[in-house]
C-alpha positions as CSV (number, residue, x, y, z in Angstrom):
1,M,78.9,-62.2,4.7
2,S,77.9,-58.6,5.0
3,Y,80.1,-55.6,4.7
4,A,81.8,-54.3,7.8
5,H,79.8,-51.0,7.7
6,P,76.7,-51.6,5.6
7,E,75.2,-48.4,6.9
8,V,77.3,-46.3,4.6
9,L,75.6,-47.8,1.5
10,V,72.1,-47.4,0.3
11,D,70.6,-49.4,-2.6
12,I,68.3,-48.3,-5.4
13,G,65.2,-49.6,-3.7
14,W,65.9,-47.6,-0.5
15,L,66.6,-44.4,-2.4
16,Q,63.4,-44.7,-4.5
17,K,61.4,-44.9,-1.2
18,N,63.3,-42.0,0.4
19,L,63.6,-39.4,-2.4
20,N,61.7,-36.9,-0.3
21,A,62.8,-38.1,3.1
22,P,63.1,-35.3,5.6
23,N,66.6,-34.1,6.6
24,T,68.1,-35.9,3.6
25,R,70.0,-34.4,0.7
26,I,71.0,-36.3,-2.5
27,V,74.2,-35.1,-4.1
28,E,75.6,-36.0,-7.5
29,V,79.3,-35.8,-8.1
30,D,80.5,-36.5,-11.6
31,Y,83.7,-36.6,-13.6
32,D,82.0,-34.2,-16.1
33,P,78.7,-32.7,-14.9
34,R,78.0,-31.4,-18.4
35,L,77.8,-35.0,-19.6
36,A,75.8,-36.2,-16.6
37,Y,73.9,-34.0,-14.2
38,E,72.8,-31.5,-16.8
39,Q,71.5,-34.3,-19.0
40,G,69.3,-35.5,-16.1
41,H,69.8,-36.4,-12.5
42,I,68.0,-38.1,-9.6
43,P,65.0,-35.8,-8.7
44,G,65.9,-33.4,-6.0
45,A,69.7,-34.0,-6.3
46,V,72.1,-31.1,-6.0
47,L,75.4,-31.0,-7.8
48,I,78.9,-30.8,-6.5
49,D,81.4,-30.0,-9.3
50,W,84.5,-31.7,-7.9
51,R,86.9,-29.4,-9.9
52,R,85.2,-26.1,-9.0
53,D,83.6,-26.9,-5.6
54,M,86.1,-29.3,-3.9
55,N,89.5,-28.2,-5.0
56,D,91.6,-25.1,-4.3
57,P,93.4,-24.5,-7.6
58,V,95.9,-22.1,-6.1
59,Q,97.0,-24.5,-3.3
60,R,96.5,-27.7,-5.4
61,D,94.7,-29.1,-2.5
62,I,91.2,-29.8,-1.4
63,I,89.1,-26.9,-0.2
64,G,89.7,-25.7,3.4
65,P,87.1,-26.0,6.2
66,E,85.7,-22.5,5.6
67,A,85.1,-23.2,1.9
68,F,83.5,-26.5,2.8
69,E,81.2,-24.8,5.3
70,K,80.1,-22.3,2.5
71,L,79.6,-25.2,0.1
72,M,77.4,-27.1,2.5
73,S,75.4,-24.0,3.4
74,R,74.8,-23.2,-0.2
75,L,73.5,-26.7,-0.9
76,G,71.2,-26.7,2.0
77,I,73.1,-29.3,4.0
78,A,73.1,-28.9,7.8
79,N,75.4,-30.7,10.2
80,D,72.7,-33.3,10.9
81,T,71.6,-33.8,7.3
82,T,71.9,-37.4,5.9
83,V,73.9,-37.0,2.7
84,I,73.5,-39.6,-0.1
85,L,76.3,-39.3,-2.7
86,Y,76.3,-40.8,-6.1
87,G,77.9,-40.2,-9.5
88,D,79.1,-41.5,-12.8
89,Y,82.2,-43.7,-13.4
90,N,81.1,-46.2,-10.8
91,N,81.0,-43.5,-8.1
92,W,84.6,-42.6,-8.7
93,F,84.2,-38.9,-7.7
94,A,81.4,-39.6,-5.3
95,A,83.8,-41.7,-3.2
96,F,86.3,-38.8,-3.3
97,A,83.5,-36.5,-2.0
98,F,82.7,-39.0,0.7
99,W,86.4,-38.9,1.8
100,V,86.2,-35.1,1.9
101,F,83.0,-35.2,3.9
102,K,84.7,-37.5,6.4
103,L,87.8,-35.3,6.5
104,Y,85.5,-32.6,7.8
105,D,83.7,-35.0,10.1
106,H,80.2,-35.0,8.6
107,R,78.3,-37.5,10.7
108,D,76.0,-39.2,8.2
109,V,77.2,-39.5,4.7
110,R,76.5,-42.5,2.4
111,L,77.1,-43.8,-1.1
112,L,74.4,-45.0,-3.5
113,N,75.6,-48.5,-4.4
114,G,76.0,-48.6,-8.2
115,G,75.8,-44.9,-8.5
116,R,74.3,-43.1,-11.6
117,K,74.7,-46.2,-13.8
118,K,72.7,-48.5,-11.5
119,W,70.0,-45.8,-11.0
120,I,69.5,-45.4,-14.8
121,D,69.7,-49.2,-15.6
122,S,67.1,-49.8,-12.9
123,G,64.6,-47.4,-14.6
124,G,65.1,-44.6,-12.1
125,E,63.5,-41.3,-12.9
126,L,65.7,-38.5,-14.1
127,S,65.0,-34.7,-13.8
128,K,66.6,-31.7,-15.5
129,E,65.2,-29.3,-12.9
130,T,67.9,-27.8,-10.7
131,P,66.6,-27.8,-7.1
132,S,67.1,-25.0,-4.6
133,Y,67.1,-25.4,-0.9
134,P,67.2,-22.9,2.0
135,A,70.8,-22.1,3.0
136,T,72.1,-23.4,6.3
137,S,74.7,-22.3,8.8
138,Y,77.0,-25.3,8.5
139,K,80.0,-25.5,10.8
140,V,82.8,-28.0,10.5
141,P,83.0,-29.8,13.9
142,R,86.6,-30.8,13.5
143,I,89.2,-31.7,10.9
144,N,89.6,-35.4,11.0
145,L,93.0,-36.4,9.6
146,E,92.9,-40.1,10.5
147,N,92.1,-40.9,6.9
148,R,94.7,-38.7,5.2
149,I,98.5,-38.8,4.9
150,F,100.9,-36.2,3.7
151,L,104.3,-36.8,2.0
152,T,106.4,-36.2,5.1
153,D,104.4,-38.7,7.1
154,L,104.5,-41.2,4.2
155,L,108.3,-41.0,4.1
156,K,108.4,-41.6,7.9
157,I,106.2,-44.6,7.7
158,R,108.1,-46.1,4.8
159,A,111.3,-45.8,6.8
160,A,109.9,-47.1,10.1
161,N,107.4,-49.7,8.9
162,P,108.6,-51.7,5.9
163,N,105.5,-53.9,6.3
164,A,103.1,-51.1,5.5
165,A,101.1,-51.8,2.3
166,L,101.2,-49.1,-0.4
167,V,98.5,-49.6,-3.0
168,D,98.7,-47.9,-6.4
169,V,95.1,-47.9,-7.6
170,R,95.8,-46.5,-11.1
171,S,95.7,-48.4,-14.4
172,P,98.5,-50.9,-15.2
173,A,99.7,-48.6,-17.9
174,E,100.1,-45.7,-15.4
175,Y,101.8,-48.1,-12.9
176,R,104.3,-49.2,-15.5
177,G,105.0,-45.6,-16.5
178,E,103.7,-45.9,-20.0
179,I,101.4,-42.9,-19.4
180,T,101.1,-40.4,-16.7
181,A,97.4,-39.9,-16.6
182,P,94.3,-42.1,-17.5
183,P,92.7,-41.6,-20.9
184,E,89.9,-39.5,-19.3
185,Y,92.5,-36.8,-18.4
186,P,94.9,-34.8,-20.6
187,E,98.5,-35.8,-20.2
188,E,99.5,-33.4,-17.5
189,A,100.9,-32.9,-14.0
190,A,103.6,-35.5,-13.5
191,Q,107.0,-35.1,-15.1
192,R,107.8,-38.8,-14.8
193,G,105.9,-42.0,-15.2
194,G,106.1,-45.0,-13.0
195,H,105.1,-45.9,-9.4
196,I,106.4,-45.5,-5.9
197,P,108.9,-48.3,-5.0
198,G,107.2,-51.1,-3.3
199,A,103.7,-50.3,-4.3
200,V,101.4,-53.0,-5.5
201,N,99.0,-52.3,-8.4
202,I,95.3,-53.0,-7.7
203,P,93.3,-50.8,-10.0
204,W,90.3,-49.2,-8.2
205,G,87.7,-50.4,-10.7
206,Q,88.3,-54.0,-9.9
207,A,86.3,-53.6,-6.7
208,V,83.0,-53.1,-8.6
209,R,80.8,-55.4,-10.7
210,D,79.6,-54.7,-14.2
211,D,76.5,-53.0,-12.9
212,G,78.5,-50.6,-10.9
213,T,77.8,-52.1,-7.5
214,F,80.5,-53.2,-5.1
215,K,81.7,-56.8,-5.2
216,P,80.8,-59.0,-2.2
217,V,83.1,-59.3,0.7
218,E,84.8,-62.6,-0.3
219,E,85.6,-61.3,-3.8
220,L,87.0,-58.1,-2.3
221,R,89.2,-60.1,0.1
222,Q,90.6,-62.1,-2.8
223,L,91.4,-58.9,-4.6
224,Y,93.5,-57.5,-1.9
225,E,94.8,-60.1,0.6
226,P,96.8,-62.3,-1.8
227,R,98.7,-59.1,-2.8
228,G,99.7,-58.4,0.8
229,V,97.0,-55.8,1.5
230,T,95.7,-57.3,4.7
231,P,93.7,-55.8,7.6
232,D,96.6,-56.2,10.1
233,K,98.8,-53.7,8.2
234,E,98.9,-50.0,7.8
235,V,97.6,-49.4,4.3
236,I,98.1,-46.3,2.2
237,T,96.3,-45.8,-1.2
238,Y,97.3,-43.4,-3.9
239,C,96.5,-42.6,-7.6
240,R,97.2,-39.4,-9.5
241,I,95.4,-36.8,-7.6
242,G,93.7,-38.8,-4.9
243,E,90.2,-39.4,-6.2
244,R,90.6,-43.0,-7.3
245,A,92.5,-43.7,-4.1
246,S,89.5,-42.5,-2.2
247,H,87.4,-45.2,-3.8
248,T,89.8,-47.9,-2.7
249,W,90.0,-46.4,0.7
250,F,86.2,-46.6,1.0
251,V,86.3,-50.3,0.0
252,L,89.0,-51.2,2.5
253,K,87.8,-49.1,5.4
254,Y,84.0,-49.4,5.2
255,L,83.4,-52.6,3.3
256,L,86.2,-54.8,4.5
257,G,86.6,-53.0,7.9
258,Y,90.4,-52.3,7.8
259,K,91.3,-50.2,10.8
260,N,94.3,-48.3,9.5
261,V,93.9,-47.1,5.9
262,K,94.8,-43.7,4.6
263,V,94.7,-41.8,1.3
264,Y,97.9,-40.1,0.1
265,D,96.1,-37.6,-2.0
266,G,99.3,-35.9,-3.1
267,S,99.6,-39.1,-5.1
268,W,101.6,-39.3,-8.3
269,S,101.1,-35.6,-9.1
270,E,103.3,-34.9,-6.2
271,W,105.7,-37.9,-6.1
272,G,106.2,-37.9,-9.9
273,N,107.4,-34.3,-9.8
274,L,109.8,-34.5,-6.9
275,V,113.5,-34.2,-7.9
276,R,115.7,-37.2,-7.0
277,F,112.8,-39.2,-5.6
278,P,113.0,-42.9,-6.6
279,I,110.5,-44.5,-8.9
280,E,110.0,-47.9,-10.4
281,K,108.7,-49.0,-13.8
282,E,108.7,-52.8,-13.7
283,Q,105.9,-54.8,-15.2
284,V,102.8,-55.5,-13.2
């Protein structure tokens, strides 16, 4: 059985044939660009530094629409450009970028299935040349909030819809409250460890195979549905700052076809710092 929306994925063979396709821009988004993009990237790919380019450090939020327009224009991306995102860590931050692109309603954005790892393992060419493209005049058509949820709305849903599925996609150690950040991050942000009461723990990385590609539909269903994360429910994903939650959101929405799934990108950085808010620390 195929994915619900196979059009949002491209495979290695397709990309190799379309490296120079007109009106297409390849974009690499890594956890640490110094350890990836600068060491070699897919020829013609531009870089989005997720910390610098996609986050507002003052607001502790993603960039606003005007900043997104400037970023797209600088990268030579127009409103009708087909954008192919890929990155390290099994497309961890590429999926976060995908979510931001959809928040600002970019029409045609896709993920390279398997990301940077699959490209390299398949013998794909790498380049150290940083490309430059003519600037565009990108305009955000609208802000699409159907895939995002804020704390106030999360609280309303929890009160009004006890059957809503809340998915904590962090590691089991984070879920249990043993640590407040994954090993890749410094221990920062949250004052308390644990998880939101009622959340089930399904780590984001369980959705991919060893080669970095997404698991087939039936395996994905077995990952989520026995835990109560079913397509008939309102589903909310969260992690620490929203990036891993975006990966699971992508899986549920585009690969399994869930109709109502949102990212709570405030995630544990917000909830774990709130005074008098309940947390749980029971075992997975």
